[in-house]
C-alpha positions as CSV (number, residue, x, y, z in Angstrom):
1,M,0.2,0.2,-0.2
2,A,1.9,3.1,-0.9
3,K,2.3,5.5,2.4
4,Y,2.1,8.9,0.9
5,F,-0.8,10.0,-1.6
6,R,-0.9,13.0,-3.9
7,G,-4.1,14.8,-5.2
8,A,-4.9,16.1,-8.4
9,T,-7.6,18.3,-10.0
10,S,-7.0,17.3,-13.4
11,L,-4.9,14.7,-15.7
12,T,-3.3,15.9,-17.9
13,G,-1.9,19.4,-19.2
14,G,1.0,20.2,-17.3
15,G,-1.2,23.1,-15.8
16,E,-1.8,23.5,-11.9
17,G,-3.7,20.7,-10.1
18,A,-2.7,18.3,-12.9
19,L,-0.8,14.7,-12.4
20,D,1.1,15.0,-14.8
21,A,2.5,18.3,-13.6
22,F,4.2,16.4,-10.7
23,D,7.9,16.4,-11.8
24,G,9.4,13.2,-12.2
25,L,12.6,13.7,-9.7
26,N,10.3,13.8,-6.8
27,L,8.3,10.8,-7.8
28,K,9.0,7.7,-5.7
29,D,7.9,4.2,-6.8
30,G,4.8,3.1,-5.1
31,E,3.7,6.6,-4.8
32,G,-0.4,7.4,-4.8
33,A,-2.1,9.5,-6.3
34,I,-5.7,10.5,-6.4
35,A,-7.3,12.3,-8.8
36,I,-11.0,14.2,-8.3
37,T,-12.2,15.9,-11.2
38,Q,-15.6,16.9,-11.6
39,L,-17.1,13.9,-13.1
40,K,-15.4,11.3,-11.0
41,A,-12.5,10.2,-8.9
42,L,-10.1,7.9,-10.4
43,L,-6.9,6.1,-8.1
44,Y,-2.9,6.0,-9.2
45,Y,0.1,4.3,-8.1
46,L,3.9,5.1,-9.7
47,N,5.5,2.6,-11.3
48,A,8.7,3.5,-11.6
49,T,10.6,1.4,-14.6
50,S,7.3,1.2,-16.3
51,G,7.9,3.0,-19.3
52,E,4.6,2.6,-21.4
53,A,2.9,4.8,-23.7
54,E,1.2,7.7,-22.1
55,S,-2.8,6.3,-23.0
56,S,-5.3,9.0,-20.5
57,P,-6.6,7.8,-18.9
58,N,-4.9,4.7,-17.7
59,I,-1.4,5.7,-18.1
60,I,-0.1,9.5,-17.0
61,A,3.2,10.2,-18.0
62,P,5.2,13.1,-15.9
63,D,5.7,16.1,-18.4
64,T,9.1,16.6,-16.8
65,H,12.0,13.9,-16.2
66,A,9.4,11.1,-16.9
67,G,12.2,8.7,-17.4
68,D,10.5,5.3,-17.2
69,K,7.9,6.9,-14.5
70,R,4.4,6.3,-15.0
71,W,1.5,7.1,-12.9
72,H,-1.2,3.6,-13.4
73,S,-5.0,4.1,-12.4
74,I,-6.4,1.4,-10.2
75,P,-9.7,-0.1,-10.5
76,I,-12.2,1.1,-7.4
77,G,-13.7,-2.5,-6.7
78,T,-15.9,-3.5,-9.7
79,R,-17.7,-0.6,-10.7
80,T,-17.4,0.1,-14.3
81,A,-15.4,2.9,-15.0
82,T,-16.6,6.2,-16.8
83,L,-14.1,8.2,-19.0
84,V,-15.0,11.5,-20.7
85,V,-14.8,13.1,-23.7
86,A,-15.1,16.4,-25.2
87,A,-15.3,17.9,-28.9
88,N,-13.9,20.4,-30.5
89,D,-16.1,23.2,-30.0
90,S,-16.9,21.7,-26.5
91,S,-16.4,24.8,-23.8
92,A,-13.6,25.2,-21.9
93,K,-14.7,24.1,-18.9
94,S,-15.8,20.8,-20.4
95,K,-12.2,20.6,-22.0
96,A,-10.6,20.7,-18.7
97,Q,-12.2,17.9,-17.2
98,A,-12.8,15.8,-19.9
99,D,-10.2,12.3,-20.7
100,Y,-10.4,12.4,-24.5
101,V,-9.9,16.3,-26.4
102,C,-11.4,15.9,-30.0
103,D,-10.1,18.3,-32.9
104,G,-12.9,18.4,-35.1
105,T,-11.3,15.7,-37.7
106,A,-11.4,12.1,-37.4
107,D,-13.2,12.0,-33.8
108,E,-13.4,8.7,-33.9
109,V,-10.2,8.4,-33.5
110,E,-10.2,9.5,-29.7
111,I,-13.7,8.0,-29.2
112,Q,-12.5,4.5,-29.9
113,A,-9.6,5.4,-27.8
114,A,-12.0,5.7,-24.9
115,I,-13.9,2.7,-25.8
116,D,-10.9,0.6,-25.9
117,A,-9.8,2.5,-22.7
118,L,-12.6,0.5,-20.5
119,P,-12.2,-2.5,-18.3
120,D,-11.8,-5.9,-20.6
121,G,-15.1,-7.8,-19.0
122,I,-16.3,-4.5,-16.6
123,G,-17.3,-2.6,-19.7
124,G,-18.2,1.0,-18.4
125,K,-19.6,4.8,-19.8
126,V,-18.1,6.9,-22.1
127,L,-19.8,10.4,-21.6
128,L,-19.5,12.0,-24.9
129,L,-19.6,16.2,-24.1
130,E,-21.5,18.7,-25.8
131,G,-20.6,19.7,-29.5
132,L,-19.6,18.4,-33.0
133,Y,-18.2,15.2,-33.3
134,V,-17.0,14.8,-37.4
135,V,-16.5,11.0,-37.7
136,E,-16.3,8.4,-40.5
137,N,-16.5,5.3,-39.1
138,I,-16.5,3.8,-34.9
139,V,-15.7,-0.1,-35.2
140,V,-16.3,-1.6,-32.1
141,I,-15.5,-5.4,-31.8
142,D,-16.0,-7.9,-28.7
143,V,-16.4,-5.2,-26.1
144,D,-19.7,-5.7,-23.8
145,N,-21.4,-3.9,-21.2
146,V,-20.5,-0.2,-22.9
147,T,-22.4,2.7,-22.4
148,L,-22.4,5.5,-25.0
149,E,-23.8,8.4,-23.9
150,G,-24.4,12.0,-25.1
151,T,-26.0,15.2,-23.4
152,G,-29.1,15.4,-26.4
153,K,-29.4,17.2,-29.3
154,G,-26.3,18.7,-28.0
155,T,-24.3,16.1,-28.8
156,V,-23.7,15.7,-32.7
157,L,-22.2,12.6,-34.4
158,R,-21.7,13.7,-38.3
159,L,-20.7,11.4,-40.9
160,K,-17.6,13.7,-42.8
161,D,-18.3,15.0,-45.8
162,N,-17.5,12.3,-48.8
163,A,-17.1,10.0,-46.5
164,S,-15.6,6.2,-47.5
165,G,-15.8,3.1,-46.8
166,L,-19.5,2.0,-45.4
167,G,-20.1,5.4,-44.7
168,N,-21.3,3.9,-40.5
169,I,-21.2,6.6,-37.6
170,I,-21.1,3.6,-35.3
171,R,-20.9,-0.1,-35.6
172,V,-20.6,-2.6,-33.0
173,I,-19.7,-6.1,-33.7
174,E,-20.4,-9.0,-31.6
175,S,-20.9,-7.7,-28.2
176,E,-23.7,-8.1,-25.9
177,N,-25.5,-5.3,-22.9
178,W,-24.8,-2.1,-25.5
179,T,-26.5,1.6,-24.6
180,I,-26.3,4.4,-26.7
181,R,-28.4,7.2,-25.7
182,D,-28.7,10.7,-25.8
183,I,-26.8,11.3,-29.3
184,A,-27.9,13.5,-32.3
185,F,-26.7,11.5,-35.2
186,D,-26.5,13.6,-38.5
187,G,-25.9,11.5,-41.8
188,N,-24.9,14.8,-43.7
189,I,-26.9,13.2,-47.0
190,D,-26.3,16.3,-49.1
191,N,-22.8,16.0,-48.7
192,Q,-22.7,12.2,-49.4
193,D,-21.4,10.7,-53.3
194,T,-23.6,7.6,-53.3
195,S,-23.4,8.1,-57.3
196,E,-21.6,4.5,-57.5
197,E,-24.7,2.9,-55.2
198,E,-27.3,2.1,-57.3
199,P,-30.1,1.8,-55.4
200,P,-30.5,-2.0,-53.8
201,P,-33.0,-4.7,-54.5
202,Y,-32.7,-4.9,-50.3
203,P,-31.5,-2.3,-47.9
204,E,-27.7,-2.9,-47.5
205,E,-25.8,-2.5,-44.6
206,M,-23.7,1.1,-46.2
207,W,-24.4,4.4,-45.2
208,C,-26.1,3.9,-41.6
209,A,-25.8,5.9,-38.6
210,I,-25.9,2.7,-36.2
211,W,-25.0,-1.0,-37.3
212,L,-25.8,-3.6,-34.9
213,Q,-24.2,-6.8,-36.0
214,A,-24.0,-10.3,-34.2
215,T,-25.0,-7.4,-31.0
216,N,-27.5,-9.0,-28.4
217,S,-29.3,-7.3,-25.5
218,S,-28.9,-3.9,-26.9
219,I,-30.7,-0.5,-26.2
220,I,-30.4,2.5,-28.5
221,E,-32.6,5.0,-26.4
222,D,-33.7,8.5,-26.5
223,C,-31.4,9.5,-30.0
224,Y,-32.3,12.0,-33.2
225,F,-31.4,10.8,-36.6
226,K,-31.6,12.8,-39.4
227,D,-30.4,12.9,-43.0
228,V,-29.3,9.3,-43.1
229,V,-28.7,7.8,-46.5
230,N,-29.8,4.4,-45.6
231,S,-30.9,3.2,-42.3
232,G,-31.1,5.2,-39.1
233,V,-30.5,1.9,-37.0
234,R,-29.8,-1.3,-38.8
235,I,-30.1,-4.4,-36.7
236,G,-28.2,-7.3,-38.7
237,R,-26.9,-8.2,-41.5
238,Y,-28.5,-10.1,-44.4
239,T,-25.7,-11.9,-46.5
240,D,-24.5,-13.8,-43.1
241,I,-26.7,-16.1,-41.1
242,E,-23.7,-15.9,-38.4
243,T,-24.3,-12.1,-37.2
244,A,-27.8,-12.7,-36.2
245,A,-28.9,-10.1,-34.0
246,H,-32.1,-10.4,-30.6
247,D,-33.4,-9.5,-27.8
248,N,-32.2,-5.7,-29.0
249,I,-34.4,-2.6,-28.1
250,V,-34.8,1.1,-30.3
251,T,-36.6,3.3,-27.9
252,G,-37.7,7.5,-27.6
253,C,-35.7,7.8,-31.0
254,S,-36.6,10.2,-33.8
255,F,-36.2,9.9,-37.0
256,D,-36.1,12.8,-39.7
257,N,-35.6,11.9,-43.5
258,C,-33.7,8.8,-43.5
259,R,-34.3,5.8,-46.0
260,T,-34.9,3.8,-43.2
261,S,-35.7,4.5,-39.7
262,V,-35.4,1.6,-38.5
263,L,-34.7,-1.7,-40.3
264,I,-34.4,-5.6,-38.6
265,F,-32.7,-7.6,-41.3
266,G,-31.5,-10.7,-41.3
267,A,-29.8,-13.8,-43.9
268,V,-32.0,-16.4,-44.7
269,P,-34.4,-17.9,-42.7
270,Y,-34.6,-14.6,-41.5
271,S,-32.9,-15.2,-38.0
272,E,-33.4,-11.7,-36.5
273,Y,-35.9,-12.1,-33.9
274,N,-36.9,-10.8,-30.7
275,N,-36.1,-7.3,-31.4
276,T,-38.1,-4.4,-30.0
277,I,-39.3,-1.0,-31.6
278,I,-41.3,0.9,-29.4
279,S,-42.1,4.7,-29.3
280,N,-39.9,6.4,-31.7
281,V,-40.9,8.5,-34.5
282,S,-40.3,8.8,-37.8
283,R,-41.3,11.3,-40.5
284,K,-39.8,11.8,-44.1
285,H,-38.7,8.4,-45.0
286,T,-37.8,7.7,-48.2
287,G,-36.9,3.8,-48.5
288,Y,-38.9,0.8,-48.4
289,G,-40.4,2.0,-44.5
290,A,-40.1,3.5,-41.6
291,F,-39.5,0.4,-39.7
292,Y,-39.1,-2.4,-41.8
293,V,-38.6,-6.2,-40.3
294,Y,-36.8,-9.3,-41.9
295,G,-37.1,-11.9,-38.4
296,P,-39.3,-13.4,-36.7
297,K,-40.7,-12.6,-33.0
298,N,-40.4,-9.0,-33.1
299,L,-42.4,-6.5,-31.7
300,I,-43.3,-3.1,-32.9
301,I,-45.2,-1.2,-30.7
302,G,-46.1,2.4,-30.1
303,N,-44.6,4.0,-32.9
304,Q,-45.6,6.5,-35.5
305,A,-45.0,6.2,-39.2
306,L,-45.3,9.9,-40.7
307,E,-44.7,11.4,-44.2
308,G,-43.6,8.9,-46.4
309,Q,-41.8,10.0,-48.9
310,T,-41.7,7.7,-52.2
311,A,-44.7,6.5,-54.7
312,S,-45.4,3.2,-54.4
313,V,-42.2,2.5,-52.6
314,S,-42.2,4.0,-49.1
315,D,-44.4,1.6,-46.1
316,G,-45.2,3.0,-42.9
317,I,-44.5,-0.4,-41.2
318,R,-43.1,-3.5,-43.2
319,L,-43.0,-7.1,-42.3
320,V,-41.2,-9.6,-44.7
321,F,-40.8,-13.4,-43.8
322,S,-41.4,-12.1,-40.3
323,D,-43.4,-14.9,-38.5
324,Y,-45.1,-14.2,-35.2
325,C,-44.3,-10.4,-35.0
326,I,-46.5,-8.4,-33.4
327,V,-47.5,-4.6,-34.6
328,T,-49.7,-3.2,-32.6
329,G,-50.7,0.7,-30.8
330,N,-48.7,2.5,-34.4
331,I,-49.6,5.5,-35.6
332,V,-49.4,5.2,-39.7
333,A,-49.9,8.0,-41.6
334,D,-49.2,9.8,-45.0
335,S,-47.4,7.2,-46.2
336,A,-46.5,7.2,-50.1
337,Y,-47.7,3.8,-50.6
338,I,-48.6,1.0,-47.9
339,G,-49.5,2.1,-44.6
340,I,-48.6,-1.2,-42.6
341,R,-47.9,-4.4,-44.8
342,L,-47.5,-8.2,-44.1
343,H,-45.8,-9.8,-46.7
344,D,-45.1,-14.1,-46.2
345,S,-45.4,-13.4,-42.9
346,D,-47.5,-15.9,-40.6
347,S,-48.7,-16.4,-37.8
348,C,-48.5,-11.9,-36.8
349,I,-50.9,-10.0,-34.7
350,V,-52.0,-6.9,-35.6
351,T,-54.0,-4.3,-33.8
352,S,-54.8,-1.4,-32.3
353,N,-53.4,1.0,-35.0
354,I,-54.2,4.2,-36.2
355,C,-53.5,4.3,-40.3
356,Y,-54.7,7.0,-42.6
357,N,-54.7,9.2,-45.3
358,N,-51.6,6.8,-47.1
359,T,-51.8,6.7,-50.3
360,D,-52.9,3.1,-51.2
361,W,-53.8,0.4,-48.4
362,D,-54.1,1.8,-45.3
363,I,-53.0,-2.3,-44.4
364,Y,-52.0,-4.9,-46.7
365,I,-51.3,-8.9,-46.6
366,T,-49.3,-10.1,-49.5
367,G,-47.6,-13.0,-50.5
368,T,-48.1,-16.4,-48.7
369,T,-48.7,-14.9,-45.7
370,I,-51.3,-17.1,-43.5
371,N,-52.7,-16.9,-40.0
372,A,-52.9,-13.2,-39.2
373,Y,-54.6,-11.6,-37.5
374,V,-55.7,-8.1,-37.8
375,M,-58.3,-6.6,-35.7
376,N,-59.2,-3.4,-33.4
377,N,-57.4,-1.0,-36.1
378,R,-58.7,2.1,-37.1
379,V,-58.3,2.6,-40.7
380,S,-60.1,4.7,-44.2
381,L,-62.9,3.7,-45.9
382,A,-61.2,4.7,-49.0
383,R,-58.2,2.7,-48.3
384,G,-58.8,0.2,-45.7
385,I,-57.8,-3.4,-45.5
386,N,-56.7,-5.6,-48.4
387,K,-55.8,-9.5,-49.1
388,S,-54.3,-10.5,-51.9
389,Y,-52.9,-14.1,-53.5
390,S,-53.4,-16.8,-50.6
391,Q,-54.3,-15.6,-47.3
392,E,-57.4,-17.5,-46.3
393,F,-56.4,-18.5,-43.3
394,S,-55.5,-15.1,-42.7
395,R,-58.3,-13.2,-40.1
396,V,-59.0,-9.6,-41.0
397,W,-62.6,-10.2,-39.6
398,N,-65.3,-12.2,-38.3
399,V,-67.0,-14.8,-39.7
400,L,-70.8,-15.1,-38.2
401,P,-74.6,-16.3,-38.6
402,D,-77.0,-14.2,-37.4
403,H,-80.1,-16.7,-36.9
404,F,-83.9,-15.6,-37.3
405,Q,-85.9,-18.6,-35.7
406,D,-89.3,-19.4,-36.7
407,C,-90.1,-15.9,-38.2
408,L,-93.6,-14.3,-38.8
409,A,-94.8,-14.2,-42.7
410,L,-95.6,-10.6,-44.1
411,S,-98.6,-9.0,-42.1
412,T,-99.7,-5.4,-42.5
413,T,-100.3,-5.3,-38.7
414,T,-97.9,-6.9,-36.9
415,V,-96.3,-3.4,-35.2
416,H,-99.6,-2.1,-34.8
417,A,-103.2,-2.6,-35.6
418,A,-105.2,0.5,-37.5
419,I,-105.0,4.1,-36.5
420,T,-107.4,6.6,-37.2
421,G,-106.3,9.7,-38.2
422,T,-107.1,12.8,-35.9
423,G,-106.0,15.6,-38.7
424,A,-103.3,16.4,-35.9
425,E,-100.1,15.0,-35.1
426,Q,-100.0,11.8,-33.3
427,E,-97.4,10.2,-31.2
428,I,-98.2,6.5,-30.5
429,T,-96.6,5.1,-27.4
430,T,-98.5,2.1,-26.6
431,A,-99.9,-1.1,-28.3
432,I,-97.0,-1.5,-30.1
433,T,-95.6,-4.7,-30.6
434,N,-92.2,-5.3,-31.6
435,P,-91.2,-7.3,-35.0
436,D,-90.3,-11.2,-34.5
437,V,-86.8,-10.7,-35.8
438,P,-85.1,-7.4,-36.3
439,R,-86.8,-6.5,-40.1
440,N,-88.0,-2.9,-41.8
441,I,-91.1,-1.3,-41.2
442,S,-94.0,-1.2,-43.9
443,I,-96.8,1.8,-43.2
444,T,-100.4,0.9,-45.1
445,N,-102.9,3.2,-45.6
446,S,-106.0,2.8,-45.7
447,A,-107.5,6.0,-48.6
448,N,-106.2,9.4,-48.8
449,S,-103.4,10.2,-46.7
450,T,-100.2,11.7,-47.0
451,G,-96.9,12.9,-45.6
452,D,-94.2,10.9,-43.7
453,V,-94.8,8.1,-40.4
454,T,-91.9,8.4,-38.2
455,I,-90.6,5.4,-36.7
456,T,-88.4,5.1,-33.8
457,G,-86.6,2.4,-32.0
458,V,-83.3,0.0,-32.1
459,D,-81.8,-1.7,-34.5
460,A,-80.2,-5.0,-34.2
461,K,-76.7,-3.5,-33.2
462,G,-78.4,-2.2,-30.6
463,N,-78.4,1.2,-32.0
464,S,-80.7,4.4,-31.5
465,I,-82.9,4.3,-35.0
466,T,-85.6,6.6,-36.6
467,E,-86.9,6.5,-40.1
468,D,-89.2,8.8,-41.8
469,I,-91.2,6.5,-44.2
470,T,-93.6,8.6,-46.9
471,I,-97.1,7.6,-46.9
472,V,-98.4,5.5,-50.2
473,T,-101.9,7.2,-50.5
474,G,-104.4,3.8,-50.3
475,G,-101.2,1.5,-50.9
476,T,-98.2,0.2,-48.5
477,A,-94.8,2.2,-48.4
478,Y,-91.5,0.2,-47.1
479,G,-88.8,1.3,-44.6
480,D,-85.2,0.5,-45.7
481,K,-83.9,0.2,-41.8
482,A,-84.7,-2.8,-39.9
483,F,-85.8,-2.5,-36.3
484,A,-85.2,-4.9,-33.6
485,T,-87.1,-3.0,-31.3
486,V,-90.0,-0.2,-32.2
487,S,-90.6,2.2,-29.3
488,K,-92.4,5.8,-31.0
489,I,-94.9,5.7,-34.1
490,T,-95.3,9.5,-35.0
491,I,-98.0,10.2,-37.5
492,L,-98.2,13.7,-39.6
493,A,-101.3,16.0,-39.4
494,G,-102.0,14.6,-42.8
495,V,-103.6,11.9,-41.9
496,A,-107.4,12.5,-41.2
497,N,-110.5,10.4,-39.9
498,P,-111.6,8.2,-41.1
499,D,-108.0,7.5,-42.7
500,T,-106.2,5.2,-40.8
501,I,-102.3,4.1,-40.9
502,E,-101.4,0.3,-40.0
503,V,-98.1,-0.5,-38.9
504,G,-96.5,-3.8,-40.4
505,V,-93.3,-5.9,-41.3
506,S,-91.2,-6.5,-44.1
507,D,-88.8,-9.2,-45.7
508,K,-85.9,-7.0,-45.1
509,L,-83.7,-8.4,-42.0
510,G,-80.9,-6.8,-40.6
511,L,-77.6,-7.4,-39.4
512,S,-76.0,-7.8,-35.9
513,N,-72.9,-6.4,-37.0
514,I,-71.2,-3.7,-39.2
515,I,-70.7,-5.4,-43.0
516,Y,-68.9,-3.0,-46.0
517,A,-69.5,-4.5,-48.7
518,T,-71.9,-6.5,-50.7
519,G,-69.7,-9.2,-50.9
520,D,-69.5,-9.4,-46.9
521,V,-72.9,-11.7,-46.9
522,Y,-71.6,-15.3,-48.8
523,K,-74.4,-17.6,-47.9
524,V,-78.3,-17.6,-47.1
525,K,-79.8,-20.5,-45.6
526,V,-83.6,-21.5,-45.1
527,N,-85.2,-24.1,-43.2
528,N,-81.9,-25.1,-42.9
529,A,-81.2,-26.0,-47.3
530,D,-78.4,-23.6,-48.6
531,A,-81.1,-20.5,-50.7
532,T,-77.8,-18.5,-51.6
533,G,-78.4,-19.2,-55.0
534,Q,-82.0,-17.6,-55.0
535,F,-80.0,-14.3,-54.3
536,D,-78.2,-11.5,-56.3
537,M,-76.1,-9.6,-53.4
538,A,-74.8,-6.9,-55.4
539,A,-79.0,-5.9,-55.6
540,D,-79.9,-7.6,-52.0
541,V,-77.9,-6.4,-49.9
542,D,-77.9,-3.0,-48.0
543,V,-74.7,-1.8,-46.8
544,T,-75.8,1.5,-45.4
545,N,-78.8,-0.4,-43.4
546,G,-76.8,-3.6,-43.0
547,T,-79.7,-5.8,-44.4
548,L,-80.4,-8.3,-46.8
549,D,-83.8,-8.0,-48.9
550,M,-85.2,-11.5,-49.1
551,S,-87.7,-10.9,-51.5
552,S,-85.7,-12.5,-53.8
553,L,-86.2,-15.5,-52.1
554,T,-88.3,-18.2,-54.6
555,A,-91.1,-17.8,-52.5
556,G,-91.2,-14.0,-53.2
557,A,-91.2,-13.8,-49.2
558,I,-90.7,-14.6,-45.6
559,G,-92.6,-17.8,-44.9
560,A,-94.5,-18.0,-41.7
561,G,-92.4,-20.5,-39.5
562,D,-89.2,-20.0,-41.4
563,D,-85.7,-20.5,-40.0
564,I,-83.4,-18.4,-41.6
565,T,-79.3,-18.0,-41.5
566,I,-77.1,-15.2,-42.9
567,Y,-73.5,-16.0,-43.2
568,Y,-71.6,-13.1,-43.3
569,R,-68.1,-11.2,-42.8
570,S,-67.8,-8.6,-40.6
571,N,-64.3,-6.7,-39.8
572,L,-62.5,-7.2,-36.7
573,N,-61.5,-3.5,-37.6
574,I,-62.9,0.1,-37.2
575,I,-63.7,2.0,-40.5
576,S,-64.4,5.2,-41.1
């Protein structure tokens, strides 16, 4: 144990209070030193025969009469280290407290040195202080348990003009338990020469702000990405199945003008899995998807994919060969192509997303996707949900049967017997009999009346409805809405004594769930016999009122005691 300790308030620079300011002539082997800076405390011992090259903060050489004498850092317990890097334009105070100070050119050198100086097997934190760091390529190999942290948008890593090589800013390879947070990444797209790069058939690993290759259990959080030629964050590698990446999280990040914001992309059979993209915001992406996934068992939760730029290209969220994924709670809007796309992605769940104002479909299921459940999403009526090719086993709707048991034959007085006019408006709320099943109402006039009869009640879906049915003088008029119950009959003043109004039921049966197309009704059985062929669904199905006109039956009408079952599809999503 050292018997004599010296004190310092900084490590290098030779100024007052610096550890390297102690004259080597006065230093003895085994002395100790405690350097207490604004950001941390470090413990050192003097090795008089070391002779190693200076590498702050681990090895410090005296500025004068150093010889072979070197201060060596001593790990304090097993706690991780924190090393500080300042930018060329950081404040003087920040630079004074930093372990490494960048010069504005190839700043990746100092950042890499700080990462490499972290204790093996223990890791630690590299703190990037405020300022602009001009970088070309940071390569990190076999370094685990590292946090690279900035000060928010005040810490900017900008790709240098006309960068060469892969054009990445950070590349993490074969590592675990990384955290990258609170850093702004500037891809500097307007000052890059990509003329030799043809638009790839699939996104490649070039020009990514962050590339995690064979990196697991890592987090990228609260970062900002802008003007990136390719991907803001790329997880995995297309050409090599041995570089699978899993259990990584991208969260709380903002992306602006990146070709793809987050790309999870692996080699066949697409082995990137259990990665999570959560609570990020993407704007103005130009590539295939703001959030683009090739690989199974990934989660895409609570993101915003907005303003995709490239027509017939830019989806909001695109899954390809991505089985067992969950896409939920996202907002996808203003994409120049598809909102959410599933292509050859089996057994996925797409639920509780909001999609609107996308150029093509809001949600699109294509390729050989099977067993996908698409439910409880809000999509637009004009650009709702489309299935193509062979996705018979994917569900975007419920298949429902509505059964109408022991129906009554048509009658003009089922709901109310003849009501004699008074020449004044009448509201009838008594002596009303509800229809036997949800069906439309008939109004029969005895002689010379004119005007409307208003029916008030509830439909098969439980919604309160009203309908004005215009009287046919001396005849019968038929409504279009199907009433399950009738609570009030309003007869206008145009009906005078001795004319009467009878209220009955007719042949249009009301469905208990919403339909969106005439083709949603696909089968009808009457008394357990298939009667589908007796209908022209395009003419007999009323989508607006959710009814099927049974007058197309060969018998011409519903018969007394008929049992009728209507089979139809009702979308599992909210379409408005």
